[in-house]
C-alpha positions in Angstrom: -44.5 222.4 -42.6 -46.2 224.8 -40.2 -49.6 224.1 -41.6 -49.0 220.3 -41.6 -47.7 220.3 -38.0 -50.7 222.4 -36.8 -53.2 220.3 -38.7 -51.6 217.1 -37.4 -52.8 218.0 -33.9 -56.4 217.5 -34.9 -56.1 214.9 -37.7 -57.1 211.4 -36.7 -56.1 208.7 -36.0 -52.8 210.0 -34.4 -53.6 213.4 -32.8 -51.9 215.7 -30.5 -51.6 215.4 -26.7 -54.7 217.5 -26.2 -56.9 214.7 -27.6 -55.6 212.3 -25.0 -56.2 214.9 -22.3 -59.8 215.4 -23.5 -60.5 211.7 -23.4 -59.0 211.4 -19.9 -60.8 214.5 -18.4 -64.1 213.8 -20.1 -63.9 210.1 -19.3 -64.8 209.0 -22.9 -63.0 206.7 -25.3 -60.1 208.1 -27.4 -61.8 206.7 -30.5 -64.8 208.9 -29.9 -62.6 212.0 -29.7 -60.9 211.0 -32.9 -64.2 210.5 -34.8 -65.5 213.9 -33.6 -62.2 215.5 -35.0 -62.6 214.2 -38.5 -64.8 217.0 -39.8 -62.7 219.9 -38.3 -59.5 218.3 -39.7 -61.0 218.0 -43.2 -62.3 221.6 -43.0 -58.9 222.8 -41.9 -56.9 221.2 -44.7 -59.6 222.1 -47.2 -59.2 225.7 -46.1 -55.4 225.5 -46.4 -55.7 224.1 -49.9 -58.1 226.8 -51.1 -55.9 229.5 -49.6 -52.8 228.2 -51.2 -54.6 227.7 -54.6 -55.9 231.3 -54.6 -52.6 232.8 -53.6 -50.8 230.8 -56.3 -53.3 232.1 -58.9 -52.9 235.6 -57.7 -49.1 235.4 -58.0 -49.3 233.6 -61.3 -47.5 230.5 -60.1 -47.7 227.4 -62.2 -46.0 224.0 -62.4 -43.1 223.4 -64.7 -43.7 221.9 -68.1 -41.8 218.7 -69.1 -39.4 220.8 -71.2 -38.6 223.1 -68.2 -37.8 220.3 -65.8 -34.1 220.1 -64.8 -32.3 217.5 -66.9 -30.7 214.6 -65.3 -27.8 214.8 -67.7 -26.8 218.1 -66.2 -26.4 216.5 -62.8 -24.9 213.2 -63.7 -21.4 214.4 -64.7 -21.1 216.2 -61.3 -22.1 213.0 -59.5 -19.6 211.0 -61.5 -16.9 213.5 -60.5 -17.8 213.0 -56.9 -17.7 209.3 -57.3 -14.3 209.5 -59.0 -12.9 211.6 -56.1 -14.2 209.0 -53.6 -12.6 206.2 -55.6 -9.3 208.0 -55.5 -9.5 208.2 -51.8 -10.6 204.6 -51.4 -7.8 203.1 -53.7 -5.2 205.6 -52.4 -3.8 206.7 -55.8 -0.3 208.1 -56.1 0.5 211.7 -55.2 1.2 212.7 -58.8 -2.0 211.3 -60.2 -4.0 212.8 -57.3 -2.5 216.3 -57.9 -3.3 216.1 -61.6 -6.9 215.1 -61.1 -7.4 217.6 -58.3 -6.0 220.3 -60.6 -8.6 219.3 -63.2 -11.3 219.4 -60.5 -10.2 222.9 -59.5 -10.2 224.1 -63.1 -14.0 223.5 -63.2 -14.4 226.3 -60.6 -12.6 228.8 -62.8 -14.6 227.7 -65.9 -17.9 228.0 -64.1 -17.2 231.5 -62.8 -16.5 230.6 -59.2 -13.0 232.1 -59.3 -12.6 233.1 -55.6 -13.6 229.6 -54.4 -11.3 228.0 -56.9 -8.4 230.2 -55.7 -9.0 229.4 -52.0 -9.2 225.7 -52.6 -6.2 225.8 -54.8 -4.1 227.5 -52.2 -5.2 225.1 -49.5 -4.6 221.9 -51.6 -1.3 222.9 -53.1 -0.1 224.4 -49.8 -0.7 221.0 -48.1 0.9 219.3 -51.1 4.1 221.4 -50.6 4.1 220.5 -46.9 3.7 216.8 -47.7 6.6 216.9 -50.2 9.1 218.9 -48.1 8.0 218.3 -44.5 6.9 214.6 -44.5 10.4 213.4 -45.5 11.7 215.1 -42.3 8.9 213.8 -40.1 11.1 211.5 -38.2 13.0 214.3 -36.5 10.3 215.3 -34.0 6.8 214.7 -32.6 5.5 218.0 -34.0 6.6 217.2 -37.5 5.0 213.8 -37.3 1.7 215.3 -36.2 1.9 218.0 -38.9 2.6 215.5 -41.6 -0.3 213.2 -40.3 -2.8 216.0 -40.3 -1.7 217.5 -43.7 -1.7 214.2 -45.5 -5.1 213.3 -44.1 -6.7 216.6 -45.1 -5.0 216.6 -48.5 -6.3 213.2 -49.3 -9.9 214.2 -48.4 -9.7 217.5 -50.3 -10.6 216.0 -53.8 -13.9 214.8 -52.3 -14.6 218.1 -50.7 -13.7 220.0 -53.9 -15.9 217.9 -56.2 -18.7 218.1 -53.6 -18.4 221.9 -53.4 -18.4 222.2 -57.1 -21.5 219.9 -57.5 -23.5 221.7 -54.9 -22.4 225.3 -55.7 -23.4 224.9 -59.4 -26.7 223.0 -58.7 -29.9 224.5 -57.2 -32.0 222.7 -54.6 -34.8 222.4 -57.1 -32.5 220.9 -59.8 -31.1 218.4 -57.3 -34.4 217.2 -55.9 -36.0 217.0 -59.3 -33.1 215.1 -60.8 -32.8 212.7 -57.9 -36.6 212.0 -58.0 -36.4 211.2 -61.7 -33.5 208.8 -60.8 -35.9 207.1 -58.3 -33.7 207.9 -55.3 -35.6 207.3 -52.0 -37.0 210.4 -50.3 -35.0 209.4 -47.2 -31.8 210.3 -49.2 -33.2 213.2 -51.2 -34.3 215.2 -48.1 -30.9 215.2 -46.3 -29.2 216.1 -49.5 -31.5 219.0 -50.1 -31.0 220.2 -46.5 -27.2 220.0 -46.8 -27.2 221.9 -50.1 -29.5 224.7 -48.7 -27.9 224.9 -45.3 -24.4 226.2 -46.1 -25.5 229.0 -48.4 -28.1 230.0 -45.9 -25.5 230.2 -43.1 -23.2 232.3 -45.3 -26.1 234.6 -46.3 -27.1 235.1 -42.6 -23.5 235.8 -41.7 -23.2 238.5 -44.2 -26.4 240.1 -43.1 -25.4 240.1 -39.5 -22.0 241.4 -40.4 -23.6 244.3 -42.4 -26.0 245.1 -39.6 -23.2 245.2 -37.0 -21.2 247.4 -39.3 -24.1 249.9 -39.7 -24.3 250.1 -35.9 -20.6 250.6 -35.5 -20.1 247.3 -33.7 
């Protein structure tokens, strides 16, 4: 990204603001500036290519073989679970069916080794479920109870989507996701936001722990 952005300043036909200033101050056509910039731009990107190639050979980096590529079949069940959760929200299934399906979704966290996440989500969902079953029938007795029931019901109904999404993204690497979506011929305009979302939250969590540890070392 840094190399492409830097090179884009001198790569015709659309160059950086400096090219327009050169044409204005030197009183020459912009096309002439663009033509003069072709050779430096080609040399720049050629140098970048050579540097990357040599660094990759030094580190022993290579492309994945066909057998090593992530399998679509490993991602499809997770996407189907996410679709099922969204359909549950859309068709507004009964509370009992929703609780059973959500329990099965939560079971996947425990089976995949994400026990702490599974426990947290289980406490949140079933806590809201208890509120809905015992507080909502009394909601007519006050404004606060009405507000509490409205918030708890709304969050509880969205939690299956959040749970399946968290499971899909926590058990799938960015490389597996992008590779599988490209093999499914999903547009890049969809793949890039998905990859950013998957990478964003783990990065924030990692940075938080590093900052917390650094502050603890300094006694803050």
